C-alpha positions as CSV (number, residue, x, y, z in Angstrom):
1,M,-25.9,2.3,-64.4
2,M,-28.6,-0.3,-64.3
3,M,-29.8,-1.3,-60.6
4,E,-30.9,-5.1,-60.3
5,E,-34.3,-5.9,-59.9
6,M,-33.9,-6.7,-56.2
7,N,-36.2,-9.1,-55.4
8,E,-33.9,-11.7,-53.8
9,L,-34.7,-13.0,-50.7
10,F,-32.2,-10.8,-49.0
11,Y,-33.9,-7.6,-49.9
12,R,-37.5,-8.9,-49.4
13,E,-36.4,-10.2,-45.8
14,P,-33.0,-9.3,-44.8
15,Y,-33.5,-10.5,-41.4
16,T,-33.6,-14.2,-42.7
17,R,-30.9,-16.5,-41.5
18,E,-31.9,-20.0,-42.7
19,F,-34.0,-21.0,-46.3
20,D,-34.8,-23.5,-48.5
21,A,-34.3,-23.2,-52.3
22,E,-34.0,-25.5,-55.4
23,V,-30.3,-25.2,-57.6
24,I,-31.1,-24.5,-60.8
25,G,-27.6,-24.0,-61.6
26,C,-24.3,-25.7,-61.3
27,T,-20.8,-25.0,-63.1
28,H,-17.3,-26.9,-62.2
29,V,-15.2,-23.5,-62.5
30,Q,-11.3,-24.1,-62.5
31,D,-11.0,-25.3,-58.3
32,H,-14.6,-24.4,-57.4
33,Y,-17.9,-24.8,-58.6
34,E,-20.6,-22.0,-59.2
35,I,-24.4,-22.6,-57.8
36,V,-27.0,-20.7,-58.9
37,L,-30.3,-21.1,-57.1
38,S,-33.8,-20.4,-57.4
39,D,-33.7,-17.8,-54.7
40,T,-31.0,-16.7,-52.2
41,A,-30.7,-14.8,-48.7
42,F,-26.8,-14.9,-49.4
43,Y,-25.9,-10.8,-50.4
44,P,-23.5,-11.3,-53.5
45,E,-20.1,-8.7,-52.8
46,G,-20.8,-5.0,-54.2
47,G,-21.6,-1.4,-53.5
48,G,-18.6,-1.8,-51.1
49,Q,-20.1,-4.4,-49.2
50,P,-19.1,-7.7,-48.7
51,C,-20.2,-10.9,-49.3
52,D,-22.2,-13.5,-47.0
53,T,-20.9,-16.3,-46.4
54,G,-22.5,-19.7,-44.4
55,T,-23.4,-23.4,-45.8
56,L,-25.8,-24.9,-48.4
57,D,-26.6,-28.4,-47.3
58,Q,-23.0,-28.2,-45.0
59,I,-20.9,-27.1,-48.2
60,N,-19.2,-24.1,-47.7
61,I,-20.4,-20.6,-49.0
62,E,-17.2,-18.7,-49.3
63,N,-17.7,-16.5,-51.7
64,V,-20.6,-14.8,-53.4
65,Q,-21.4,-12.7,-56.9
66,R,-23.3,-11.4,-59.1
67,R,-22.9,-12.2,-62.6
68,D,-25.0,-11.6,-65.8
69,G,-27.9,-11.0,-63.8
70,A,-27.3,-14.2,-61.7
71,I,-26.2,-14.7,-57.8
72,V,-23.2,-17.2,-57.9
73,H,-22.4,-19.1,-54.8
74,C,-18.8,-20.3,-54.8
75,A,-18.4,-24.0,-53.0
76,D,-16.0,-26.4,-53.1
77,A,-18.3,-29.5,-53.9
78,P,-21.0,-29.4,-56.2
79,L,-24.8,-29.7,-56.0
80,A,-27.1,-31.4,-58.4
81,V,-29.8,-29.2,-60.5
82,G,-33.1,-29.8,-59.3
83,R,-31.9,-30.5,-55.5
84,K,-33.7,-28.9,-52.9
85,V,-31.3,-27.3,-50.5
86,H,-31.0,-25.5,-46.6
87,G,-29.1,-22.5,-46.6
88,I,-27.6,-21.1,-43.4
89,L,-26.1,-17.5,-43.3
90,N,-23.0,-16.7,-40.7
91,W,-25.3,-14.2,-39.0
92,Q,-22.9,-12.6,-37.1
93,R,-21.0,-11.7,-40.3
94,R,-24.1,-10.2,-42.3
95,F,-25.6,-8.6,-39.2
96,D,-22.1,-6.6,-38.9
97,H,-22.2,-5.7,-42.3
98,M,-25.7,-4.3,-42.2
99,Q,-24.5,-2.0,-39.0
100,E,-21.4,-0.9,-40.4
101,H,-23.3,-0.4,-44.2
102,S,-26.4,1.9,-42.0
103,G,-23.5,3.5,-40.1
104,E,-21.2,4.5,-43.1
105,H,-24.8,5.8,-44.5
106,L,-25.3,7.5,-41.2
107,V,-21.9,9.6,-40.9
108,S,-22.0,10.1,-44.9
109,G,-24.9,11.8,-44.8
110,L,-24.8,14.1,-41.9
111,I,-21.1,15.1,-43.4
112,F,-23.0,15.9,-47.1
113,R,-26.1,17.9,-44.8
114,K,-23.5,19.8,-42.6
115,Y,-20.7,20.4,-45.3
116,G,-21.6,19.5,-48.6
117,F,-19.3,16.7,-48.9
118,D,-20.0,14.0,-51.1
119,N,-18.7,10.4,-50.0
120,V,-16.1,9.7,-53.3
121,G,-15.7,6.2,-51.9
122,F,-15.5,3.3,-49.2
123,H,-14.3,0.1,-48.2
124,M,-15.9,-1.9,-45.6
125,G,-13.3,-3.9,-44.5
126,E,-11.4,-4.1,-40.7
127,T,-12.7,-0.8,-40.3
128,I,-14.9,1.5,-42.6
129,Q,-13.1,3.5,-44.9
130,I,-14.7,6.5,-46.5
131,D,-12.9,9.5,-48.7
132,F,-14.8,12.6,-48.6
133,N,-13.9,15.6,-51.7
134,G,-13.7,18.0,-49.1
135,S,-11.5,19.0,-45.9
136,L,-12.7,18.0,-42.3
137,S,-11.0,18.2,-39.3
138,F,-11.0,15.8,-36.3
139,D,-12.5,18.3,-34.5
140,E,-15.4,18.4,-36.9
141,M,-15.6,14.4,-36.9
142,R,-15.9,14.4,-33.5
143,L,-19.1,16.7,-33.9
144,I,-20.8,14.5,-36.4
145,E,-19.6,11.6,-33.8
146,V,-21.9,12.8,-31.4
147,R,-24.8,13.8,-33.9
148,A,-24.5,10.4,-35.2
149,N,-25.1,8.4,-32.3
150,E,-27.9,10.9,-31.5
151,V,-29.9,9.8,-34.3
152,I,-28.7,6.3,-32.9
153,W,-30.5,6.8,-30.0
154,Q,-33.4,8.2,-31.3
155,N,-34.0,4.4,-32.8
156,E,-35.9,5.7,-35.7
157,P,-36.5,3.2,-38.5
158,I,-34.9,3.0,-41.4
159,E,-37.2,3.1,-44.8
160,I,-36.3,1.2,-47.9
161,S,-38.2,2.6,-51.1
162,Y,-38.8,2.1,-54.6
163,P,-39.9,5.6,-56.3
164,T,-41.5,5.5,-59.2
165,H,-39.7,7.7,-61.7
166,D,-41.5,11.2,-61.5
167,E,-40.9,10.5,-57.5
168,L,-37.4,10.5,-58.2
169,Q,-37.1,13.4,-60.0
170,S,-37.9,15.7,-57.0
171,L,-36.5,13.5,-54.6
172,S,-32.7,14.8,-53.2
173,Y,-30.7,12.1,-52.4
174,R,-27.2,11.0,-53.0
175,S,-25.8,9.0,-55.5
176,K,-22.3,8.5,-57.1
177,K,-24.0,7.6,-60.4
178,E,-26.4,8.3,-62.8
179,L,-29.0,5.5,-62.2
180,H,-31.8,3.8,-64.5
181,G,-34.4,1.7,-63.9
182,R,-35.3,0.5,-60.4
183,V,-34.1,2.4,-57.8
184,R,-33.7,1.3,-54.5
185,I,-33.6,4.5,-51.5
186,V,-32.1,4.0,-48.1
187,T,-33.7,6.9,-45.9
188,I,-32.3,7.3,-42.4
189,P,-34.5,10.1,-40.4
190,D,-32.7,12.8,-39.6
191,G,-29.5,11.7,-41.4
192,D,-29.4,10.4,-45.0
193,V,-31.3,9.7,-48.3
194,C,-29.3,7.7,-50.6
195,A,-29.8,5.4,-53.3
196,C,-28.1,1.9,-52.4
197,C,-28.2,-1.9,-53.3
198,G,-26.6,-3.2,-49.9
199,T,-28.4,-4.3,-46.3
200,H,-29.2,-2.5,-43.8
201,T,-30.5,-2.1,-40.4
202,A,-34.2,-2.1,-39.5
203,S,-33.8,0.9,-37.2
204,T,-31.0,3.4,-36.6
205,G,-30.9,1.7,-32.9
206,E,-29.6,-1.2,-34.4
207,I,-26.5,0.5,-35.6
208,G,-25.6,0.3,-32.1
209,M,-22.7,3.1,-31.7
210,I,-20.4,5.1,-33.9
211,R,-16.8,5.6,-33.5
212,I,-14.4,7.7,-35.3
213,L,-10.9,6.6,-35.8
214,S,-9.0,8.7,-37.3
215,C,-9.3,11.6,-40.3
216,E,-6.6,12.5,-42.0
217,K,-5.5,14.6,-46.1
218,H,-5.9,12.2,-48.3
219,K,-5.5,13.8,-52.0
220,Q,-7.7,16.8,-52.4
221,G,-10.4,15.7,-49.8
222,T,-10.6,14.2,-46.7
223,R,-10.2,10.1,-45.4
224,V,-12.0,8.5,-42.4
225,Q,-11.7,5.3,-40.6
226,M,-14.7,4.8,-38.5
227,L,-16.5,1.7,-36.8
228,A,-19.9,0.7,-36.4
229,G,-22.1,-1.6,-34.2
230,R,-20.6,-4.7,-32.6
231,R,-17.0,-3.8,-34.0
232,A,-17.3,-0.2,-32.4
233,L,-17.9,-1.9,-28.7
234,Q,-14.6,-4.1,-29.4
235,Y,-13.0,-1.6,-30.0
236,D,-13.9,0.8,-26.9
237,Q,-13.8,-2.3,-24.4
238,E,-10.1,-2.7,-26.1
239,I,-8.9,0.4,-25.2
240,F,-11.1,0.3,-21.8
241,D,-8.7,-2.6,-20.8
242,Q,-5.7,-0.7,-22.2
243,D,-6.6,2.2,-20.3
244,H,-7.0,-0.1,-17.2
245,E,-4.0,-1.9,-17.3
246,I,-1.9,1.2,-17.5
247,S,-3.8,3.0,-14.5
248,V,-2.7,0.1,-12.6
249,L,0.6,-0.3,-13.9
250,L,1.3,3.7,-12.9
251,S,-1.0,3.9,-9.9
252,S,-3.3,6.3,-11.8
253,E,-6.9,6.7,-11.9
254,M,-8.2,5.9,-15.5
255,K,-9.2,9.4,-16.1
256,K,-5.7,10.6,-15.9
257,T,-3.7,7.9,-17.3
258,G,-2.2,10.4,-19.9
259,A,-1.0,12.5,-17.6
260,A,0.3,10.0,-15.7
261,V,2.4,8.7,-18.8
262,K,3.8,12.4,-19.4
263,E,4.7,12.5,-15.7
264,L,6.9,9.0,-16.4
265,M,8.3,10.4,-19.9
266,Q,9.4,13.3,-18.8
267,K,11.1,11.3,-15.7
268,L,12.7,8.7,-18.0
269,S,13.9,11.9,-20.6
270,E,15.6,13.2,-16.8
271,Q,16.9,9.9,-16.1
272,R,18.5,9.7,-20.2
273,Y,19.9,12.6,-19.9
274,Q,21.7,11.7,-16.2
275,I,23.0,8.5,-17.5
276,G,24.4,10.5,-20.7
277,A,26.3,12.4,-18.2
278,L,27.6,9.4,-16.3
279,Q,28.5,8.1,-19.7
280,K,30.5,10.7,-20.3
281,D,32.5,10.3,-17.0
282,L,33.2,6.8,-17.7
283,M,34.7,7.4,-21.2
284,T,36.9,9.9,-19.5
285,Y,38.0,7.3,-17.1
286,Q,38.5,4.8,-20.2
287,L,40.5,6.5,-21.5
288,Q,42.8,7.2,-18.7
289,E,43.0,3.8,-17.8
290,Y,43.9,3.2,-21.9
291,A,47.0,5.7,-21.2
292,A,49.1,2.8,-21.7
293,D,48.7,3.5,-25.4
294,L,48.3,0.1,-27.3
295,P,47.7,-0.6,-30.9
296,L,44.5,-2.5,-29.6
297,A,42.3,-0.7,-27.4
298,M,39.5,-3.0,-26.1
299,V,36.7,-2.3,-23.6
300,F,33.9,-3.9,-22.4
301,E,31.2,-2.7,-20.3
302,K,27.6,-3.0,-19.8
303,D,24.5,-0.8,-20.8
304,L,25.9,1.2,-23.3
305,D,23.9,2.5,-26.1
306,R,25.5,2.6,-29.4
307,E,26.1,6.2,-30.0
308,T,28.2,5.8,-26.2
309,M,29.9,2.8,-27.9
310,R,30.9,4.7,-31.1
311,A,31.9,8.0,-29.3
312,L,34.3,6.4,-27.0
313,A,35.6,4.0,-30.0
314,I,36.7,7.2,-31.9
315,A,38.0,9.2,-28.8
316,L,40.1,5.8,-28.3
317,T,41.4,6.1,-32.0
318,E,42.8,9.5,-30.8
319,K,45.1,8.0,-28.7
320,K,49.0,8.4,-30.5
321,N,49.7,4.8,-30.7
322,C,46.2,3.4,-31.0
323,R,45.7,1.6,-34.3
324,V,42.1,-0.2,-33.6
325,A,39.6,0.5,-30.9
326,A,36.7,-2.0,-30.0
327,V,34.0,-1.5,-27.9
328,L,31.8,-4.0,-26.6
329,S,28.6,-3.8,-24.2
330,G,26.4,-6.3,-23.2
331,R,26.5,-9.3,-21.0
332,E,27.2,-13.4,-21.1
333,N,27.3,-14.3,-24.8
334,A,25.5,-11.6,-26.3
335,Y,27.6,-7.9,-27.2
336,G,26.9,-5.4,-29.3
337,Y,30.3,-3.9,-30.7
338,V,31.6,-1.3,-32.6
339,L,34.8,-0.7,-33.8
340,V,36.9,2.1,-35.3
341,S,40.1,2.5,-37.1
342,H,41.8,5.2,-39.1
343,Q,44.7,3.2,-39.8
344,V,43.6,-0.1,-40.9
345,D,41.3,-1.4,-43.5
346,L,38.2,-2.7,-40.7
347,K,35.6,-4.1,-44.2
348,K,38.4,-6.9,-45.0
349,Y,37.9,-8.2,-41.2
350,S,33.6,-8.2,-41.1
351,K,33.3,-11.6,-42.7
352,L,36.0,-12.9,-40.3
353,L,34.7,-11.6,-37.4
354,N,31.2,-12.4,-38.1
355,E,31.8,-16.4,-38.4
356,S,33.9,-16.8,-35.7
357,L,32.1,-15.0,-33.2
358,H,28.5,-15.6,-34.7
359,G,28.1,-12.4,-35.0
360,A,25.9,-10.4,-37.5
361,G,26.9,-6.5,-39.1
362,G,29.3,-4.8,-41.2
363,G,29.8,-1.4,-42.1
364,T,32.9,0.6,-43.4
365,S,36.8,0.6,-43.9
366,D,36.7,2.7,-40.5
367,I,34.0,1.5,-38.7
368,L,32.3,-1.2,-38.2
369,Q,29.2,-2.6,-35.9
370,G,26.8,-5.0,-35.1
371,N,26.6,-7.7,-32.6
372,F,28.2,-11.1,-31.2
373,R,26.6,-14.2,-30.1
374,T,29.2,-15.3,-27.9
375,V,31.2,-15.2,-24.9
376,K,33.9,-12.5,-23.8
377,E,37.0,-14.4,-23.8
378,D,36.6,-15.5,-27.2
379,I,35.6,-12.1,-28.2
380,S,38.9,-10.6,-26.5
381,D,41.2,-14.1,-27.8
382,L,40.0,-13.0,-32.0
383,L,40.3,-9.4,-31.2
384,K,43.9,-9.6,-29.7
385,Q,44.7,-12.0,-32.3
386,L,43.6,-10.0,-35.2
387,F,44.9,-6.3,-34.3
388,A,46.9,-6.5,-31.0
389,N,50.4,-6.9,-32.5
390,L,49.7,-4.4,-35.3
391,E,53.3,-2.9,-36.5
392,Q,53.2,1.0,-36.7
């Protein structure tokens, strides 16, 4: 792998937000123009880091790539060759990437130092995703998270260097590939030494903070999701806001919302058990009510779950003369339904029921279930018309 000469403005002065340059190339390619400048502060996509965005003389630049040694700025309008242009970076996006990339280096370097595992792939998106070629637990990643933030608090300068070939031979550094030519080394004191072509913060303090989100087995190693800098802060603020909202709803202290939620879930579980017992009693009552044993047994009730509806319908079909059982639960103009029969092919009625009663659902010849969007009277009338006078 041949690393680039790395003389561009985004390397020489990575904190440049605005700059002036000359257009030395402009090519129309399909639906956009590819512009090449004499120098640029726009970082091209590469090394796991997304490209910069911004404007050139108020023309939007949304994509920047390195092609055949040139940095190409993709624009929706042309710029004349020889024209002097003023570039403005989306600085929040750039600095966000600098925090993320330096944060990824710090975490990867600490894991390599402590456990000897390599970063075998990473991606910067909504989160930073890193794959390691070894097994890591969440508890181990928690220790790495603490150590990473300690390095951040030390606010040490992050060093960029270009060692000679002889110096590289004696330098221990991380690299995914064998490198040739000019090699750029990024050094984080007490954290990492790595070959890298990306942009980085000037010091560890500017990384801001590290937050590990998840740690899970991936192939033969571990996939880690993490955040750094502004994104980590925003995440913690969102979690704080959610925790505060839960604490208000449950009248709990914020540090005790977990216990309060567990207590609520226990109460809900007990209530579901009680509701289940009451629904069984209701089934017994309904079965007694339908002692008349008609060809169509039809029940309308509120707040029955689907399992109870099925159980009641099946029990009703066990009556001697019942050929179709219909159990419906809902109110006003929305009802869930379960129809059961061991003697009538219900499937052939499914389309008619759904079309006539604005329903959705289906099933087999023995059972239909779904929802009707109409009033109780219309449902009752159609079911009686179809099933009440079935011959034995």
